[in-house]
C-alpha positions as CSV (number, residue, x, y, z in Angstrom):
1,M,-29.0,69.8,-5.5
2,K,-27.9,72.8,-3.6
3,S,-25.8,71.4,-1.2
4,S,-22.1,70.8,-3.1
5,A,-21.3,68.1,-0.5
6,S,-24.9,66.2,-1.2
7,A,-23.9,66.8,-5.1
8,Q,-20.6,65.1,-4.7
9,R,-22.1,62.2,-2.5
10,W,-24.6,61.7,-5.5
11,K,-21.7,61.6,-8.0
12,L,-19.8,59.1,-6.0
13,L,-22.8,56.8,-5.8
14,S,-23.6,57.1,-9.3
15,S,-20.3,56.2,-10.5
16,S,-20.6,53.1,-8.4
17,I,-24.1,52.2,-9.8
18,L,-23.2,53.2,-13.4
19,S,-19.9,51.7,-13.4
20,T,-18.6,48.0,-12.6
21,C,-16.3,47.2,-9.5
22,K,-13.4,46.3,-12.0
23,S,-12.9,50.2,-12.7
24,K,-10.2,51.6,-11.1
25,E,-11.8,54.7,-10.9
26,T,-15.0,53.3,-8.9
27,L,-14.5,54.2,-5.1
28,V,-17.3,52.6,-3.9
29,C,-18.9,49.3,-5.2
30,E,-22.5,48.3,-4.4
31,F,-23.4,44.8,-3.0
32,P,-25.9,43.5,-5.2
33,N,-27.7,41.8,-2.2
34,Y,-27.6,41.5,1.7
35,E,-28.4,37.7,1.4
36,L,-31.6,38.6,3.1
37,I,-33.7,38.0,0.1
38,H,-33.4,36.0,-2.9
39,F,-34.5,36.7,-6.6
40,D,-34.9,34.3,-9.2
41,K,-35.3,35.7,-12.7
42,L,-38.6,34.5,-14.4
43,Y,-39.0,34.4,-18.2
44,D,-42.5,32.6,-18.8
45,L,-45.0,35.8,-18.6
46,S,-45.7,36.4,-22.2
47,E,-49.4,35.4,-21.3
48,E,-49.7,38.6,-18.7
49,E,-47.9,41.0,-20.9
50,S,-47.2,42.3,-24.2
51,P,-43.9,42.0,-26.1
52,T,-43.1,45.8,-25.5
53,E,-43.9,45.7,-21.7
54,F,-42.2,42.2,-21.5
55,E,-38.7,44.4,-23.0
56,C,-39.1,47.2,-20.5
57,A,-39.2,45.3,-17.2
58,S,-38.0,41.9,-15.6
59,W,-40.1,39.4,-13.5
60,Y,-38.3,37.9,-10.2
61,R,-39.8,35.3,-7.8
62,V,-39.0,36.4,-4.6
63,R,-37.9,33.8,-1.7
64,L,-37.2,35.0,1.7
65,I,-34.5,33.6,3.8
66,D,-36.0,31.9,7.1
67,F,-39.5,32.4,5.3
68,P,-39.7,29.8,3.0
69,R,-43.5,30.0,2.9
70,I,-43.9,33.7,1.8
71,S,-43.0,33.8,-2.2
72,F,-44.4,36.2,-4.8
73,K,-43.3,38.0,-8.0
74,I,-42.0,41.4,-8.4
75,R,-41.3,43.6,-11.7
76,I,-38.1,45.4,-12.0
77,L,-37.9,48.4,-14.6
78,N,-35.4,47.6,-17.1
79,K,-34.0,51.3,-18.0
80,K,-30.5,52.9,-18.4
81,T,-29.6,55.0,-15.5
82,T,-28.4,58.6,-15.7
83,L,-27.3,60.5,-13.0
84,R,-30.1,63.2,-13.2
85,D,-32.4,59.9,-12.6
86,I,-30.5,59.4,-9.2
87,T,-30.4,63.0,-8.2
88,G,-34.1,63.7,-9.5
89,F,-36.4,64.3,-6.4
90,N,-39.3,61.9,-7.6
91,N,-37.3,59.4,-9.8
92,T,-34.9,57.6,-7.6
93,G,-37.6,54.8,-6.7
94,N,-37.7,53.9,-10.7
95,V,-33.9,53.3,-10.4
96,R,-33.1,50.3,-8.8
97,L,-34.3,48.2,-5.7
98,W,-32.4,50.0,-3.1
99,P,-31.1,48.1,-0.2
100,S,-32.5,50.1,2.4
101,E,-36.2,48.9,1.0
102,I,-34.7,45.1,1.7
103,I,-33.7,45.9,5.3
104,L,-37.3,47.2,6.0
105,T,-39.0,44.5,4.5
106,R,-36.9,41.8,6.8
107,Y,-37.6,44.0,9.8
108,L,-41.3,44.0,9.4
109,L,-41.1,40.1,8.7
110,E,-39.3,39.7,12.0
111,N,-41.7,41.9,13.8
112,P,-45.1,41.1,12.4
113,W,-46.7,42.2,15.9
114,L,-46.0,45.9,14.2
115,Y,-48.7,45.2,11.4
116,R,-50.9,42.6,12.4
117,K,-54.3,43.1,11.7
118,K,-53.6,46.7,11.0
119,S,-54.0,49.0,7.9
120,V,-50.7,49.8,6.7
121,L,-49.4,52.5,4.6
122,E,-45.9,52.3,2.8
123,L,-44.5,55.9,1.6
124,G,-41.9,56.2,-1.2
125,G,-42.3,52.5,-1.9
126,G,-40.3,53.0,-5.4
127,M,-41.3,50.9,-8.5
128,T,-41.9,47.4,-6.2
129,S,-42.9,48.6,-2.7
130,L,-41.2,45.7,-1.7
131,A,-42.2,46.0,1.9
132,G,-45.9,46.5,1.5
133,I,-46.2,43.5,-0.9
134,C,-44.3,41.1,1.2
135,I,-46.1,41.8,4.8
136,A,-49.5,41.2,2.6
137,H,-48.3,38.1,1.4
138,N,-47.9,37.1,4.7
139,Y,-49.6,34.1,6.4
140,G,-51.4,32.8,9.3
141,H,-52.3,35.2,12.0
142,D,-49.6,37.4,10.8
143,K,-51.4,39.1,8.0
144,P,-52.1,43.1,8.4
145,K,-56.1,44.5,7.6
146,S,-54.7,46.3,5.0
147,V,-52.1,47.7,2.9
148,H,-51.6,50.6,0.6
149,C,-48.8,50.8,-1.6
150,S,-47.3,54.3,-2.6
151,D,-45.1,56.2,-4.6
152,G,-44.7,59.6,-6.0
153,N,-43.8,58.6,-9.4
154,E,-46.8,57.5,-11.6
155,E,-44.4,55.1,-13.7
156,S,-43.5,53.3,-10.2
157,V,-47.2,53.1,-9.0
158,K,-48.3,51.6,-12.5
159,N,-45.6,48.9,-12.0
160,I,-46.6,48.4,-8.4
161,Q,-50.2,47.6,-9.4
162,K,-49.1,45.2,-12.4
163,I,-47.3,43.6,-9.4
164,I,-50.3,43.5,-7.4
165,E,-52.4,42.1,-10.3
166,I,-50.0,39.4,-11.2
167,N,-49.9,38.0,-7.8
168,N,-53.6,38.1,-7.5
169,I,-54.0,36.2,-10.8
170,S,-51.2,33.5,-9.4
171,C,-52.8,33.1,-6.0
172,N,-56.5,32.9,-6.8
173,K,-56.4,29.7,-5.2
174,S,-54.0,30.2,-2.2
175,S,-55.4,32.1,1.1
176,L,-51.9,34.3,1.2
177,T,-53.9,37.6,0.2
178,Q,-57.1,36.4,1.8
179,Q,-58.6,39.0,3.9
180,V,-56.2,41.6,3.0
181,E,-57.0,44.9,1.2
182,L,-53.9,45.6,-1.1
183,T,-54.1,48.6,-3.2
184,S,-51.7,51.3,-4.6
185,G,-51.9,54.6,-5.3
186,C,-49.9,57.9,-6.0
187,L,-48.9,59.9,-2.9
188,R,-46.4,63.1,-2.7
189,W,-46.5,64.4,1.0
190,D,-44.8,67.8,-0.3
191,I,-48.3,68.8,-2.3
192,E,-50.9,66.1,-1.0
193,E,-54.1,67.8,0.2
194,K,-54.6,67.2,3.6
195,G,-58.7,66.9,4.1
196,E,-60.5,66.0,7.4
197,G,-61.7,63.1,6.1
198,D,-58.7,61.3,4.8
199,K,-58.2,58.1,5.8
200,C,-55.7,57.3,8.7
201,Y,-53.4,54.2,9.3
202,D,-52.4,52.4,11.9
203,L,-48.9,51.9,10.7
204,I,-46.8,54.0,8.2
205,V,-43.5,52.7,7.2
206,C,-40.7,54.3,4.7
207,S,-37.3,53.6,4.1
208,D,-34.7,56.6,3.1
209,C,-37.0,59.1,2.6
210,L,-34.9,61.9,4.3
211,F,-31.9,62.5,2.2
212,F,-33.7,65.4,0.3
213,K,-33.6,67.9,3.0
214,A,-36.7,70.0,1.3
215,G,-39.0,67.5,1.8
216,R,-38.6,66.4,5.8
217,K,-40.9,68.8,7.4
218,E,-43.6,67.8,4.8
219,L,-43.0,64.4,5.4
220,A,-43.6,64.9,9.4
221,E,-46.9,67.0,8.7
222,F,-47.9,64.0,6.2
223,I,-47.2,61.1,8.8
224,V,-48.8,63.1,11.3
225,H,-52.1,63.9,9.2
226,K,-52.2,60.2,8.2
227,L,-51.5,58.3,11.5
228,N,-54.4,56.9,13.6
229,P,-54.7,59.4,16.5
230,G,-55.6,56.5,18.7
231,G,-52.1,54.6,18.5
232,G,-50.7,54.7,15.2
233,R,-47.1,54.3,14.9
234,A,-44.5,55.2,12.0
235,I,-41.5,53.5,11.1
236,I,-38.9,55.6,9.3
237,F,-35.5,53.9,8.1
238,A,-32.7,56.1,7.5
239,P,-28.9,56.2,7.7
240,P,-27.9,58.6,10.6
241,R,-25.7,60.4,8.0
242,N,-24.4,64.0,9.6
243,D,-27.9,65.0,11.5
244,T,-30.2,63.9,9.1
245,L,-32.5,61.6,11.5
246,K,-31.5,63.8,14.5
247,E,-33.3,66.9,12.7
248,F,-36.3,64.7,11.7
249,V,-37.2,63.5,15.1
250,Q,-36.7,67.0,16.4
251,S,-38.9,68.2,13.8
252,L,-41.7,66.2,14.8
253,Q,-41.6,67.5,18.7
254,M,-43.6,70.3,17.6
255,F,-46.6,68.0,17.2
256,S,-48.3,67.3,20.4
257,S,-49.7,64.4,19.3
258,I,-46.7,62.3,18.3
259,K,-44.6,60.6,20.8
260,T,-41.2,61.5,20.4
261,T,-39.8,62.1,23.9
262,L,-41.4,59.0,25.1
263,G,-40.3,57.2,21.5
264,Y,-39.2,53.7,21.7
265,S,-38.9,50.7,19.3
266,Q,-37.1,47.3,19.5
267,S,-34.5,48.4,17.4
268,E,-33.7,51.2,19.8
269,D,-33.7,48.5,22.7
270,A,-31.5,46.1,20.6
271,S,-28.8,48.9,20.3
272,I,-28.5,49.4,24.4
273,P,-26.2,46.2,24.8
274,N,-23.7,47.8,22.3
275,L,-23.5,51.3,24.1
276,Y,-21.4,49.9,26.7
277,P,-19.0,46.9,26.4
278,N,-18.4,46.1,30.0
279,L,-19.3,47.2,33.4
280,R,-16.5,49.7,34.2
281,I,-17.1,52.0,30.9
282,C,-20.9,52.0,31.7
283,F,-20.4,53.3,35.2
284,K,-17.8,56.2,33.7
285,E,-20.0,57.1,30.9
286,T,-23.4,57.1,33.3
287,W,-21.1,59.4,35.8
288,N,-19.9,61.8,33.4
289,K,-23.1,62.1,31.0
290,E,-25.8,61.9,33.4
291,G,-24.6,62.2,37.2
292,V,-25.7,60.5,40.0
293,V,-29.4,61.2,40.4
294,R,-30.3,61.1,36.9
295,G,-27.9,58.7,35.9
296,L,-26.9,56.2,38.4
297,Y,-30.6,55.9,39.7
298,A,-32.6,56.6,37.0
299,G,-35.5,54.1,37.4
300,T,-35.3,53.9,41.3
301,V,-38.7,54.8,42.2
302,P,-40.2,52.1,39.8
303,S,-37.3,49.9,40.9
304,L,-38.1,50.5,44.8
305,A,-42.2,50.2,44.1
306,A,-41.4,47.0,42.3
307,N,-39.2,45.4,45.1
308,V,-41.5,46.6,47.9
309,A,-44.4,45.1,46.1
310,E,-42.7,41.8,44.9
311,N,-41.3,41.1,48.4
312,S,-44.7,41.8,50.4
313,V,-46.7,39.4,48.0
314,L,-44.2,36.8,47.7
315,F,-43.3,36.2,51.1
316,A,-47.1,36.7,52.2
317,A,-47.9,34.0,49.5
318,Y,-45.0,32.2,50.3
319,G,-46.4,31.1,53.8
320,V,-49.7,30.1,51.9
321,C,-48.4,28.2,49.2
322,Q,-46.2,26.2,52.2
323,K,-49.4,25.6,54.2
324,W,-51.2,24.3,50.9
325,V,-47.9,22.0,49.4
326,A,-48.0,20.5,53.0
327,K,-51.6,19.5,52.9
328,T,-51.2,18.3,49.3
329,V,-48.1,16.1,50.1
330,G,-49.6,14.9,53.5
331,R,-47.4,16.6,55.9
332,S,-48.9,17.5,59.2
333,K,-46.9,20.8,59.4
334,V,-44.8,23.2,57.2
335,E,-41.6,22.4,59.2
336,D,-41.5,19.0,57.9
337,L,-41.4,19.8,54.2
338,T,-38.6,18.9,52.2
339,I,-36.0,21.4,50.5
340,F,-37.9,20.5,47.4
341,H,-41.2,21.3,48.5
342,N,-39.8,24.3,50.0
343,G,-38.6,25.3,46.6
344,T,-42.2,24.3,44.8
345,A,-43.9,26.8,47.5
346,G,-41.4,29.7,46.2
347,F,-42.4,28.6,42.5
348,L,-46.1,28.7,43.3
349,A,-45.7,32.2,45.4
350,A,-44.1,33.8,42.5
351,F,-47.1,33.5,40.2
352,W,-48.8,36.1,43.1
353,S,-45.9,38.2,43.1
354,S,-45.6,38.6,39.0
355,F,-48.9,40.6,39.0
356,V,-47.5,43.2,41.2
357,L,-43.9,43.3,39.6
358,C,-44.6,43.4,35.9
359,P,-46.3,46.7,35.8
360,T,-43.5,48.2,38.0
361,E,-40.6,46.7,35.8
362,L,-42.4,47.8,32.7
363,V,-42.0,51.3,33.8
364,K,-38.4,51.0,35.0
365,C,-37.2,49.3,31.9
366,R,-39.0,52.0,29.6
367,L,-37.3,55.1,31.6
368,Q,-33.9,53.9,31.9
369,A,-34.2,52.8,28.3
370,M,-35.3,55.9,27.0
371,R,-32.2,58.0,28.6
372,E,-29.9,55.3,26.8
373,V,-31.3,55.7,23.4
374,S,-31.5,59.3,23.7
375,S,-27.7,59.3,24.6
376,L,-27.0,57.1,21.7
377,K,-28.7,59.7,19.4
378,G,-27.1,62.6,20.9
379,L,-30.6,64.2,22.0
380,P,-31.0,65.6,25.4
381,P,-32.1,63.4,28.0
382,P,-36.3,63.2,27.9
383,N,-37.8,65.0,31.2
384,V,-40.2,62.2,32.1
385,G,-40.5,60.5,34.9
386,P,-42.8,57.4,35.9
387,F,-46.0,58.4,36.1
388,L,-45.8,60.2,32.7
389,I,-44.7,57.1,31.6
390,T,-47.4,55.4,33.1
391,K,-50.2,57.8,32.3
392,K,-48.8,57.3,28.6
393,I,-49.2,53.6,28.6
394,L,-52.9,53.8,30.2
395,K,-53.8,56.2,27.4
396,Q,-52.3,54.3,24.5
397,D,-52.8,50.7,25.4
398,G,-55.1,51.0,28.4
399,L,-55.1,48.4,31.7
400,P,-53.4,45.7,29.3
401,G,-50.6,47.7,28.3
402,L,-49.0,47.8,32.0
403,F,-49.2,43.8,31.9
404,R,-47.1,43.7,28.5
405,G,-44.5,41.3,29.1
406,L,-46.6,39.2,32.0
407,T,-45.9,35.9,30.3
408,P,-42.0,36.1,30.2
409,T,-42.4,37.2,33.8
410,F,-44.2,34.2,34.7
411,M,-41.5,32.2,33.1
412,R,-38.9,34.1,34.6
413,E,-39.9,34.6,38.2
414,M,-41.7,30.8,38.8
415,P,-38.6,28.7,37.9
416,G,-36.3,31.4,39.5
417,Y,-38.1,31.4,42.9
418,F,-38.4,27.7,42.6
419,A,-34.5,27.6,42.6
420,F,-34.0,30.7,45.0
421,F,-35.9,28.8,47.8
422,Y,-34.3,25.5,47.2
423,A,-31.1,26.8,47.3
424,Y,-31.5,29.1,50.2
425,E,-32.9,26.0,52.5
426,L,-30.4,23.7,50.9
427,S,-27.9,26.0,51.9
428,R,-29.0,26.4,55.4
429,E,-29.2,22.8,55.7
430,I,-25.1,22.3,54.9
431,M,-24.1,25.2,57.1
432,R,-26.4,23.8,60.3
433,P,-24.2,22.9,62.8
434,I,-25.3,19.2,64.4
435,G,-27.8,19.2,66.8
436,K,-29.1,22.6,65.9
437,T,-31.8,23.7,63.6
438,K,-31.6,25.9,60.4
439,D,-32.7,29.0,62.5
440,E,-30.0,28.6,64.6
441,I,-27.1,29.2,62.3
442,G,-26.7,32.7,62.9
443,P,-27.3,36.0,61.2
444,A,-23.8,35.8,59.0
445,K,-24.5,32.3,57.6
446,T,-28.3,33.4,57.1
447,I,-26.8,36.3,55.0
448,L,-24.7,34.1,53.0
449,A,-27.6,31.5,52.6
450,G,-29.6,34.4,51.0
451,G,-26.9,35.5,49.0
452,I,-26.4,32.3,47.4
453,A,-30.0,31.7,46.4
454,G,-30.1,35.4,45.0
455,M,-27.0,34.2,42.4
456,T,-28.8,31.2,41.9
457,L,-31.8,32.7,40.9
458,W,-30.4,35.2,38.5
459,S,-27.8,33.0,36.8
460,L,-30.7,30.8,36.4
461,I,-33.0,33.2,34.9
462,F,-31.1,36.2,33.3
463,P,-31.8,35.3,29.6
464,A,-35.5,35.3,30.6
465,D,-35.1,38.8,31.9
466,V,-33.2,40.0,28.7
467,I,-36.2,38.4,26.7
468,K,-38.8,40.2,28.9
469,S,-36.9,43.6,29.0
470,R,-36.6,43.8,25.4
471,L,-40.5,42.7,24.8
472,Q,-41.2,45.5,27.5
473,V,-39.0,48.3,26.1
474,S,-40.1,47.5,22.8
475,G,-44.0,47.4,23.2
476,A,-43.9,44.3,21.4
477,T,-46.4,41.5,21.8
478,T,-44.2,38.9,19.6
479,P,-43.6,35.4,21.2
480,M,-40.6,35.0,23.8
481,Y,-39.3,32.3,21.2
482,Q,-39.1,35.0,18.2
483,M,-37.3,37.4,20.3
484,L,-34.8,34.7,21.6
485,I,-34.1,34.0,17.9
486,T,-33.8,37.6,17.0
487,I,-31.4,38.7,19.7
488,I,-28.9,35.4,19.3
489,R,-29.0,36.1,15.4
490,N,-28.3,39.6,15.6
491,E,-26.1,39.8,19.1
492,G,-24.9,36.2,19.4
493,A,-25.9,34.2,22.2
494,L,-23.7,35.8,24.8
495,A,-26.1,38.9,24.5
496,L,-28.4,36.5,26.9
497,Y,-26.0,37.1,29.7
498,N,-25.0,40.7,28.8
499,G,-25.1,42.5,32.4
500,L,-25.1,39.4,34.6
501,L,-22.2,40.4,36.5
502,P,-23.6,44.0,38.0
503,T,-26.7,41.9,38.7
504,L,-24.8,39.4,40.7
505,I,-22.8,41.9,42.9
506,R,-26.0,43.7,43.3
507,T,-28.4,40.7,44.2
508,F,-25.9,39.3,47.0
509,P,-26.1,41.9,49.7
510,A,-29.6,42.5,48.5
511,S,-31.1,39.2,48.6
512,G,-28.8,37.9,51.9
513,F,-30.1,41.0,53.9
514,I,-33.8,40.3,52.8
515,M,-33.5,36.7,54.3
516,E,-32.2,37.6,57.4
517,N,-34.9,40.3,58.2
518,P,-37.0,38.4,60.7
519,F,-39.8,40.0,59.2
520,C,-39.4,38.0,55.9
521,A,-39.4,34.8,58.0
522,T,-42.4,32.7,57.5
523,N,-43.1,30.7,60.8
524,E,-41.4,33.3,63.3
525,G,-40.8,36.7,64.0
526,F,-43.3,39.1,65.6
527,S,-43.3,43.2,65.9
528,S,-41.4,44.0,69.1
529,S,-43.2,44.9,72.1
530,A,-42.7,46.3,75.7
531,L,-44.1,43.3,76.7
532,G,-40.9,41.5,76.2
533,T,-38.7,44.0,78.3
534,K,-37.3,43.7,81.9
535,D,-38.5,47.6,82.2
536,Y,-42.5,47.0,81.7
537,W,-42.8,43.9,84.1
538,D,-40.8,45.8,87.1
539,E,-43.3,48.9,86.4
540,F,-46.3,46.6,86.0
541,Y,-45.5,44.4,89.1
542,Q,-44.8,47.6,91.1
543,L,-48.5,48.7,90.2
544,E,-49.8,45.5,91.0
545,R,-48.4,45.3,94.2
546,K,-49.3,49.1,95.2
547,N,-52.7,47.8,94.1
548,Y,-52.7,45.0,96.7
549,L,-51.6,47.0,99.3
550,S,-54.0,49.5,98.9
551,H,-57.1,47.6,98.0
552,G,-56.4,44.1,98.3
553,D,-56.3,43.1,94.7
554,E,-54.3,40.0,94.4
555,G,-53.8,40.9,90.5
556,E,-54.3,39.3,87.4
557,I,-53.7,35.6,85.9
558,W,-52.8,36.4,82.6
559,F,-53.6,33.4,80.8
560,G,-57.0,32.9,82.2
561,E,-57.9,31.2,85.4
562,D,-59.7,28.2,83.6
563,S,-56.4,27.6,81.8
564,L,-54.5,27.6,85.0
565,N,-56.7,25.4,87.0
566,R,-56.5,22.9,84.0
567,A,-52.8,22.8,83.5
568,C,-52.5,22.4,87.4
569,Q,-55.1,19.8,87.0
570,W,-52.9,17.9,84.2
571,M,-49.9,18.3,86.2
572,E,-51.6,16.5,89.3
573,E,-52.9,13.9,87.1
574,N,-49.6,12.8,85.7
575,M,-46.9,13.5,88.6
576,P,-48.7,11.6,91.3
577,D,-45.4,12.5,93.5
578,P,-46.4,15.5,95.6
579,N,-42.9,16.0,96.7
580,T,-41.9,16.9,93.1
581,D,-39.4,19.8,92.5
582,I,-41.4,22.4,90.2
583,L,-40.2,25.6,88.7
584,D,-42.9,28.1,88.3
585,V,-41.2,30.2,85.3
586,G,-42.3,33.6,85.5
587,S,-43.8,33.2,88.8
588,A,-45.2,37.1,88.8
589,N,-47.7,37.3,92.1
590,G,-47.2,33.8,92.9
591,A,-51.0,32.5,92.1
592,T,-49.2,29.8,90.1
593,S,-47.1,28.5,92.9
594,I,-50.1,29.1,95.5
595,E,-52.6,27.1,93.5
596,L,-50.3,24.1,93.2
597,R,-49.4,24.0,97.0
598,L,-52.7,24.6,98.4
599,N,-55.3,22.9,95.7
600,H,-53.4,20.4,94.2
601,G,-51.0,19.0,96.8
602,F,-47.2,20.0,95.7
603,N,-44.8,20.9,98.6
604,N,-41.6,21.9,96.7
605,I,-42.5,24.9,94.3
606,T,-39.5,27.4,93.5
607,G,-40.9,30.6,92.0
608,E,-38.1,32.1,89.4
609,G,-38.6,35.3,87.5
610,C,-36.6,38.4,86.1
611,S,-38.2,41.1,88.0
612,N,-36.8,41.8,91.4
613,L,-40.3,41.7,93.1
614,K,-40.6,37.8,92.9
615,F,-39.5,34.9,94.6
616,E,-35.8,34.0,93.2
617,V,-34.1,36.4,90.5
618,R,-32.7,34.4,87.7
619,D,-31.8,35.1,84.3
620,L,-33.1,32.1,82.2
621,C,-32.3,33.8,79.1
622,A,-28.5,33.9,79.3
623,D,-26.0,31.7,77.6
624,T,-25.1,30.1,80.3
625,L,-26.5,29.3,83.9
626,D,-24.1,29.4,87.2
627,P,-22.7,25.9,87.6
628,G,-22.8,26.8,91.6
629,D,-26.5,27.9,91.8
630,S,-27.9,26.7,94.7
631,V,-31.5,27.1,93.6
632,L,-31.5,26.5,89.7
633,R,-29.4,22.9,89.6
634,P,-29.0,21.4,86.6
635,N,-31.2,18.3,86.3
636,H,-33.2,19.2,89.4
637,F,-36.5,19.8,88.5
638,G,-39.5,17.1,87.9
639,A,-41.7,19.9,86.3
640,I,-41.3,23.2,85.0
641,F,-44.6,25.8,84.3
642,D,-44.0,28.3,81.9
643,K,-47.5,30.1,81.5
644,G,-46.4,32.9,78.8
645,T,-42.6,34.1,79.6
646,Y,-41.8,32.2,76.2
647,D,-44.2,34.4,74.6
648,A,-42.9,37.5,76.3
649,I,-39.2,36.6,75.3
650,S,-40.4,36.3,71.8
651,L,-41.5,40.3,72.0
652,C,-38.0,40.9,72.9
653,P,-36.9,44.2,71.0
654,K,-33.7,43.0,70.7
655,D,-32.1,39.5,69.5
656,A,-35.5,37.7,70.4
657,T,-34.4,34.7,68.6
658,T,-31.2,33.9,70.2
659,L,-33.0,34.8,73.7
660,R,-35.4,32.0,73.0
661,N,-32.7,29.4,72.0
662,N,-31.0,30.1,75.2
663,Y,-34.2,30.0,77.3
664,I,-35.5,26.9,75.6
665,K,-31.4,25.5,76.1
666,N,-31.4,26.5,79.6
667,L,-34.8,24.7,80.7
668,S,-33.6,21.3,79.0
669,R,-30.9,21.7,81.7
670,L,-32.5,22.4,84.6
671,L,-35.2,19.6,83.9
672,S,-34.4,15.7,84.9
673,D,-34.4,13.0,82.7
674,E,-38.3,12.1,83.0
675,G,-39.2,15.7,83.6
676,Y,-42.0,17.7,82.1
677,L,-41.9,21.4,80.6
678,V,-45.5,22.3,80.8
679,L,-46.0,25.7,78.6
680,T,-49.0,27.5,77.6
681,S,-48.9,30.1,74.7
682,C,-51.1,32.5,72.8
683,N,-48.5,33.5,70.1
684,W,-47.3,30.2,68.8
685,T,-48.9,27.4,66.9
686,E,-48.4,23.8,67.8
687,S,-46.2,23.1,65.0
688,E,-44.3,26.2,65.6
689,L,-43.8,25.2,69.2
690,R,-42.9,21.6,68.0
691,D,-40.2,23.4,65.8
692,H,-38.5,25.4,68.4
693,F,-38.7,22.9,71.4
694,K,-37.8,19.5,69.3
695,P,-33.9,20.1,69.6
696,Y,-34.2,19.7,73.6
697,F,-37.7,18.2,74.0
698,E,-39.8,15.3,73.0
699,F,-43.7,16.0,72.5
700,E,-45.9,14.5,74.9
701,H,-49.4,15.7,75.0
702,I,-51.9,18.5,74.2
703,I,-53.8,19.9,77.1
704,P,-57.6,20.1,75.3
705,T,-58.9,23.7,75.3
706,V,-62.2,25.4,75.8
707,S,-64.2,25.4,72.8
708,F,-67.6,27.1,71.7
709,Q,-69.7,27.5,68.7
710,F,-71.2,29.9,66.6
711,G,-73.5,28.3,64.2
712,E,-71.8,25.2,62.5
713,N,-68.1,27.0,63.4
714,E,-66.5,25.7,66.3
715,E,-63.6,28.2,67.3
716,E,-60.9,27.6,70.3
717,R,-60.9,29.9,73.2
718,D,-57.6,29.4,73.9
719,K,-54.3,27.2,73.5
720,N,-52.6,25.4,76.3
721,N,-49.6,23.2,74.8
């Protein structure tokens, strides 16, 4: 050993191995086992070995904790260990079964997706090649395609071959090793010829092979040469003594085909929760190390893309699913759905939004995890963005790689959005004042209901989100339940709620303002239009008046002459008293008032509008009416005729919902107890109009619409309600 520090370390290690813990001079004691694997010594193997062979080695039955179906025999050499054996470059594997090999074995068993149906090479397997032998004896669908166990020492390789042979004999009638090609051979990465025709492997594993600095570069070159260029993976277990692991990772960066800056693994992801014990430290460390843009806003682009895409699809699908649920449960309209039914619609809508959410969250999780892992290892932050990560995923795993974690996303989103919409509708119902609808609770209560819904969602689904994120960061195809078991075993059950507090702090305002946004509503909310402003109609009627004076043009009937005639005819048939007081709302050019007077015999007609060019100027959208008004008197009119004013108010750019509600309330005050509101609309459906007016009006009748037929499809020309 050239390094005096290394020599001292090896001497200390040898004193532990060659001495007993009872020695007062021994500063380091060896743990015989981590209680991960049990070894039961076997004595009756005389038929398989000669007496000489039997004396120089011992056989053991291997039993694995939590994997009772895996059992096989290994042969451990019996030899007197010297300091030279321990410090020899190529002889340490013959000294003993090292703890790092046990840890590697356990890790592979817990993550069978790494080697399932793949070709595996174990480097530096020592005298037992424990990891390779063990995964070859796995069962079910978790078996690899082939395993090649290797070491640089001929004596170790001979021992490995004996292990393979005796396990093949003892398992002749078993399917444990069926279809697994298990071989052994001597491989030294410092002298191995690297011909172009050599076999490549999907997975290369080795444990504690970095302690000799002289061989690190050759090991890196050997791994690059032996890895399958179409997506091979190498797993290297090594303690982080000094900068051993860091230097080795940096040495790999010279190979463009190796993914180092985009490297991630399940073990790295598992270390992320340990970086920051609480929210304050996380914020402080991220701010100091990465700054605002590269730290606090890492992953913002894919996160924004995920939210825009998810909400667009979610709310669009929610409306469709509401209609489907209403039809399924026999409700005539969406407004009649119960809180449970709305939750069910949210459950179904989340299925469709998951397809656009999964790829964007995958990229976001990996981008954020890469930065944290680089910080943990003391490496510079990777200079990558979401587009490069997406490109790498597509190149390595194809399009299905972008949907890794889709099933966990379903399991998170669908029950989560059932709870979200259930909590939202329930909160609105609880906060609804008596005599008003849920839509009239106001923006503050709507935001509060949305915030409660968001917190309910995340409190319920956060464990599923943790599991999903771990799977996406690691690239694993392991089942959710197995990841759940791994997290609980390694980190405890509370690890499933790490990060819940900042999530709840974030989601309350976000969810609240999303639900207050009128464009997220499912049954109302149009884009604003000039048609909803007084200035537009003032200008329009000035032009109409000018055209009349210049050309004699009496102007337009906006909702159609035929619709006007049918509505007036219905009023004549259902209101036989010609002296009924009728209020013509939005009388415009007076065409309706004239039609009712001349052709249908009504005598008392009041025209009202918001433009100064109309007969009477009143603001029917005000919060209250003037009690002393001699024209618009409470409970005075036997009929009120609205030919599109309600539609125009709905398009108002400022607070259209409040104006609509005031308008409906004021009409009800002006109408007599037995009076009629005759209303036409081309913006709202029948069910929507019923919902808007039901606090103040009872539905009476639908005036039939004119229809025409294209082949077998009948279409309505217009709507008159």
